[in-house]
C-alpha positions in Angstrom: -58.8 100.2 -82.2 -61.4 98.1 -84.0 -62.2 99.1 -87.6 -65.4 101.2 -88.0 -68.0 99.3 -90.1 -69.5 100.8 -93.2 -73.1 102.1 -92.9 -75.7 99.9 -94.7 -78.8 102.0 -94.0 -79.7 104.7 -96.5 -79.8 108.2 -94.9 -83.2 109.0 -96.2 -84.9 105.8 -94.9 -87.5 106.4 -92.2 -88.1 103.7 -89.6 -90.6 103.3 -86.9 -89.2 103.1 -83.4 -90.0 99.4 -83.2 -88.3 98.7 -86.6 -85.3 100.7 -85.7 -85.0 98.8 -82.4 -85.4 95.5 -84.2 -82.8 96.5 -86.7 -80.3 97.5 -84.0 -81.0 94.3 -82.1 -80.3 92.2 -85.2 -77.1 94.1 -86.0 -75.8 93.9 -82.4 -76.6 90.2 -81.9 -75.2 89.3 -85.2 -72.0 91.2 -84.7 -71.5 90.0 -81.1 -72.9 86.5 -81.1 -70.0 85.4 -78.9 -67.7 87.7 -77.0 -65.4 87.6 -73.9 -65.2 90.7 -71.7 -62.9 91.3 -68.7 -63.7 93.7 -66.0 -64.8 94.2 -62.4 -68.3 93.3 -61.1 -70.6 95.8 -59.5 -74.2 96.2 -58.6 -74.8 92.5 -58.1 -78.5 91.7 -57.5 -80.2 88.4 -57.4 -83.9 88.6 -58.3 -86.6 86.4 -56.8 -86.7 84.5 -60.1 -83.1 83.4 -59.5 -81.6 85.5 -62.3 -78.6 87.7 -61.5 -78.4 91.3 -62.7 -75.1 93.1 -62.5 -72.6 95.3 -64.3 -69.1 94.7 -65.5 -66.9 97.7 -65.7 -63.4 99.2 -66.1 -62.1 102.7 -65.6 -63.9 104.1 -68.7 -67.1 102.1 -69.4 -69.9 100.0 -67.9 -71.8 97.1 -69.5 -74.9 95.6 -68.0 -74.9 91.8 -67.6 -77.4 89.1 -66.9 -76.8 85.6 -65.6 -79.9 83.4 -66.1 -80.9 81.1 -63.3 -80.0 78.0 -65.3 -76.4 79.3 -66.0 -73.9 77.6 -63.7 -71.8 80.0 -61.6 -68.7 78.2 -60.1 -68.1 80.7 -57.3 -69.8 83.4 -55.2 -70.0 86.7 -57.1 -68.7 89.6 -55.0 -68.4 93.4 -55.6 -65.1 94.4 -57.1 -64.2 90.9 -58.2 -62.3 90.8 -61.5 -63.8 88.3 -63.9 -63.9 87.2 -67.5 -67.5 86.7 -68.8 -68.4 85.0 -72.0 -71.7 85.6 -73.7 -73.5 87.5 -76.4 -74.5 91.1 -76.6 -78.1 91.9 -77.0 -80.3 95.0 -76.8 -83.3 95.7 -74.5 -85.6 97.9 -76.7 -87.9 98.9 -73.8 -85.0 100.8 -72.2 -83.0 101.4 -75.3 -79.8 99.9 -73.9 -77.6 97.0 -74.6 -76.4 94.2 -72.3 -74.5 90.9 -72.3 -76.2 87.6 -71.6 -73.6 85.7 -69.7 -73.2 82.0 -70.6 -69.9 81.4 -68.7 -68.0 83.3 -66.0 -64.5 82.8 -64.5 -62.1 84.7 -62.4 -59.6 86.8 -64.2 -56.5 84.7 -63.6 -55.0 83.0 -60.6 -53.6 86.2 -59.3 -57.0 87.7 -58.8 -58.2 84.6 -57.1 -55.3 84.5 -54.7 -55.7 88.1 -53.9 -59.4 87.6 -53.1 -58.5 84.5 -50.9 -55.8 86.4 -49.0 -58.2 89.3 -48.2 -60.9 86.9 -47.0 -58.3 84.9 -45.0 -57.2 88.1 -43.1 -60.8 89.0 -42.4 -61.7 85.5 -41.0 -58.4 85.3 -39.1 -59.3 88.6 -37.4 -62.5 87.0 -36.2 -60.5 84.3 -34.5 -61.7 81.5 -36.7 -58.2 80.1 -37.2 -56.9 80.3 -33.6 -55.0 77.3 -32.4 -56.9 77.3 -29.1 -60.1 76.3 -31.1 -58.5 73.1 -32.4 -59.9 69.9 -31.0 -58.0 66.6 -30.8 -59.2 63.7 -33.0 -60.8 60.7 -31.3 -58.4 57.7 -30.8 -60.7 55.1 -32.4 -64.0 56.6 -33.7 -66.9 54.3 -34.2 -68.8 56.5 -36.7 -67.4 58.9 -39.3 -69.4 61.5 -41.1 -68.3 62.5 -44.6 -69.4 65.6 -46.4 -68.7 65.2 -50.2 -70.2 64.2 -53.5 -71.6 60.6 -53.5 -70.5 60.1 -57.0 -67.0 61.6 -56.7 -63.7 59.7 -56.4 -63.0 61.2 -53.0 -65.8 59.3 -51.2 -64.7 56.0 -52.8 -61.1 56.6 -51.8 -62.1 57.3 -48.2 -64.3 54.1 -48.0 -61.5 52.0 -49.6 -58.9 53.2 -47.3 -61.1 52.8 -44.2 -61.8 49.2 -45.2 -58.1 48.6 -45.6 -57.1 50.1 -42.2 -60.0 49.6 -39.8 -63.6 49.3 -40.9 -65.9 51.7 -39.2 -69.4 52.9 -39.8 -69.6 55.8 -42.3 -72.4 58.3 -42.7 -72.5 60.3 -46.0 -74.0 63.7 -46.3 -74.3 64.2 -50.1 -73.2 67.6 -51.3 -72.1 69.1 -54.6 -68.4 70.1 -54.4 -68.3 72.5 -57.3 -70.6 75.3 -58.5 -72.6 78.0 -57.0 -74.6 75.9 -54.5 -71.6 73.8 -53.3 -70.6 76.1 -50.4 -74.1 76.2 -49.0 -74.5 72.4 -49.3 -71.1 71.7 -47.6 -71.9 74.0 -44.8 -75.3 72.4 -44.4 -73.6 69.0 -44.1 -71.3 70.2 -41.3 -74.2 71.7 -39.5 -76.3 68.5 -39.9 -73.8 66.3 -38.2 -73.4 68.8 -35.4 -77.1 69.1 -34.9 -77.8 65.4 -34.7 -74.4 64.6 -33.0 -74.4 61.2 -34.6 -70.7 60.9 -35.6 -67.4 61.0 -33.7 -65.5 62.9 -36.4 -66.3 64.7 -39.7 -64.4 64.6 -42.9 -65.0 67.3 -45.5 -63.5 66.0 -48.8 -63.1 66.7 -52.4 -60.6 65.5 -55.0 -58.1 67.7 -56.8 -59.0 70.3 -59.4 -58.3 73.7 -60.7 -58.1 76.6 -58.1 -61.4 77.9 -59.4 -63.1 74.5 -58.8 -62.0 74.4 -55.2 -63.2 77.9 -54.3 -66.4 76.7 -52.6 -64.2 75.4 -49.8 -62.9 78.9 -49.2 -66.4 80.5 -49.0 -67.1 82.2 -45.7 -70.2 80.1 -45.0 -68.1 76.9 -45.1 -65.2 78.3 -43.1 -67.5 79.6 -40.3 -69.4 76.2 -40.2 -66.1 74.4 -39.8 -64.9 76.7 -37.1 -68.2 76.4 -35.2 -68.2 72.6 -35.3 -68.1 71.0 -31.8 -67.3 67.6 -33.5 -63.6 67.3 -34.6 -63.4 68.1 -38.3 -60.8 67.0 -40.9 -60.3 68.9 -44.1 -59.3 66.7 -47.0 -59.8 69.0 -50.0 -57.7 68.8 -53.2 -54.1 67.6 -53.2 -51.0 68.4 -51.1 -50.2 71.8 -52.6 -53.8 73.0 -52.5 -54.7 75.1 -49.5 -58.3 76.3 -49.0 -59.5 78.5 -46.2 -61.4 75.5 -44.6 -58.0 74.0 -44.0 -57.2 76.8 -41.5 -60.5 76.5 -39.7 -60.5 72.7 -39.5 -59.1 70.9 -36.5 -56.8 68.9 -38.8 -55.8 69.4 -42.4 -55.2 66.3 -44.5 -53.3 66.5 -47.8 -55.9 64.4 -49.7 -59.2 62.6 -49.0 -57.2 59.4 -48.7 -54.9 61.1 -46.2 -58.0 62.1 -44.1 -59.1 58.5 -43.9 -55.6 57.5 -42.8 -55.6 60.2 -40.1 -58.9 59.3 -38.6 -58.4 55.5 -37.9 -55.3 53.4 -37.3 -54.4 50.3 -39.2 -55.2 46.8 -37.8 -51.4 46.1 -37.7 -50.7 49.2 -35.7 -53.5 48.4 -33.2 -52.2 44.9 -32.8 -48.7 46.3 -32.2 -50.0 48.8 -29.7 -51.9 46.0 -27.9 -48.7 43.9 -27.8 -46.7 46.8 -26.5 -49.3 47.4 -23.8 -49.4 43.8 -22.8 -45.6 43.7 -22.6 -45.6 46.8 -20.4 -48.3 45.4 -18.2 -46.4 42.1 -17.8 -43.1 43.8 -17.1 -44.8 46.1 -14.5 -46.6 43.2 -12.9 -43.4 41.2 -12.6 -41.6 44.2 -11.1 -44.3 44.7 -8.5 -44.3 41.0 -7.5 -40.5 41.1 -7.2 -40.7 44.2 -5.1 -43.1 42.7 -2.6 -41.2 39.4 -2.5 -38.1 41.4 -1.4 -40.1 43.2 1.2 -41.6 40.0 2.6 -38.1 38.5 2.8 -37.1 41.3 5.2 -40.1 40.7 7.5 -38.9 38.9 10.8 -41.9 36.8 12.1 -41.6 36.6 15.9 -42.5 33.6 18.0 -45.5 33.7 20.4 -43.2 33.5 23.4 -41.2 36.5 22.2 -44.5 38.4 21.6 -45.7 37.5 25.2 -42.4 38.7 26.7 -42.7 42.0 24.8 -46.2 42.5 26.0 -45.2 41.7 29.6 -42.4 44.3 29.3 -45.0 46.8 28.0 -47.3 46.1 31.0 -44.4 46.6 33.4 -43.6 49.9 31.8 -47.3 50.9 32.1 -47.4 49.8 35.8 -44.3 51.9 36.6 -45.7 54.9 34.9 -49.0 54.6 36.8 -47.1 54.2 40.1 -45.2 57.4 39.5 -48.4 59.3 38.6 -50.2 58.0 41.7 -47.2 59.0 43.9 -47.3 62.5 42.4 -51.1 62.7 43.1 -50.6 61.6 46.8 -47.8 64.2 47.3 -50.0 67.0 45.9 -52.9 65.9 48.2 -50.5 66.0 51.3 -49.4 69.5 50.4 -53.0 70.6 50.2 -53.7 69.0 53.6 -50.7 70.7 55.2 -52.1 74.0 53.9 -55.5 73.2 55.5 -53.9 72.3 58.9 -52.1 75.7 59.0 -55.4 77.5 58.1 -56.3 78.6 61.7 -52.9 80.4 62.2 -53.4 82.0 58.8 -56.9 83.1 59.8 -55.8 84.4 63.2 -53.0 86.5 61.7 -55.5 87.8 59.1 -58.0 88.8 61.9 -55.2 90.7 63.8 -54.4 92.6 60.7 -58.0 93.5 60.1 -58.5 94.6 63.8 -55.6 96.8 63.6 -56.9 98.3 60.3 -60.3 98.9 62.0 -58.7 100.6 65.0 -56.7 102.8 62.7 -59.8 103.8 60.8 -61.6 104.5 64.1 -58.8 106.7 65.2 -58.9 108.6 61.9 -62.7 109.0 62.1 -62.4 110.3 65.7 -59.7 112.8 64.8 -61.8 114.0 61.9 -65.1 114.2 63.9 -66.6 117.7 64.5 -67.0 116.7 68.2 -63.4 117.3 68.7 -63.8 120.8 67.4 -66.8 121.5 69.8 -64.6 120.2 72.7 -62.2 123.1 72.1 -65.0 125.6 72.9 -66.8 125.9 69.6 -70.7 125.6 69.1 -73.0 124.8 66.1 -76.1 126.9 65.6 -79.0 125.4 63.7 -82.4 126.8 62.5 -85.8 125.2 62.8 -85.0 122.8 59.9 -81.8 121.8 61.7 -79.7 123.4 59.0 -76.4 125.0 60.2 -76.4 128.8 60.3 -72.9 129.8 59.2 -73.4 133.6 58.8 -74.5 136.5 61.1 -76.4 138.0 58.2 -78.6 134.9 57.6 -82.3 135.4 57.4 -83.0 132.2 59.4 -83.6 132.5 63.1 -81.5 130.3 65.4 -83.4 127.4 66.9 -80.7 125.2 68.7 -77.1 125.6 69.9 -75.0 122.4 70.1 -72.0 122.3 72.5 -69.6 119.5 73.2 -71.5 118.3 76.2 -75.1 118.9 75.0 -77.7 121.0 73.0 -79.9 123.8 74.2 -83.1 125.1 72.5 -83.7 128.8 72.0 
């Protein structure tokens, strides 16, 4: 508990509102000219002027805070982030409240930073930004390399030096700040620039080592999403070997350092010469093997003399002549068989006619036996009316007109 200060204003002194506010302002700003406060951020608002208005709180109290536009902020401010702010306490007489003017802000320890990074990593991983299926292979020998980094930093110089040592290629630099509040947006813009213009074969995003807080821009969501969306293969060369930023998970390849990124992207002259020598040796060995194979095959070829070839063709002609003779004989035999059938055709026709005559006689006998004339011959008669319709009943209304007997018809 801080000691309670002694009062220095007499109880019977009367002040105007303005004087009292000015007195309070002087006391507060004198007593708290420099103070560090730890707490969680809330109510973060960026005004059109560029100033940031927010609150810093704990379980029991809240203090308003202001970050002027000119004050550097090394990372993106987020709700619930635990920070330590440094500044001075001042009052705002128009609202009769007090606030801290922030001159410096940092995360409250490595633990808080790592917790924040782990939560963001899980969120981005759930969106599929770190999937292995998204990874693209690096080109074997790129002609142009795009580098997103600070033009004045050691990282860019290290990359250029290592490229010159190994295999000089054309390098395009997209200048970007690699620390501070605007760093993440500038790095993401560099990645998007190379993808939009499609003017490089591979992209290196690089930064030298530093404190964890200094490397945070490379774990911002805007940078990670830009790296994952890049259709150009991208290498992350941020910090040193132990440093892992979220861009490392989204990049196609993670290099331990900027120099390591340069080593990954191009081979050395010596290794290229060795590869060419190995390829030449393999081609030579393969060529010799093929020549040897065909030489062996040629040695097995038996070239025949013209006389032998003529005798073989004569034998083939004899075989063809024999085959044709057999086929012609088969055709002649078939024709003879057909002629024999034709010669026997009258006998076949005569027999067929006899069979048909017998069938006709049989049918005639059947018709005769079924004819009504046979019935009339047994003493029966057919009575018809004027319409020549048969009258079959004694009770018919029609009058008989004719009577047909077996030997003739009479008219009534």
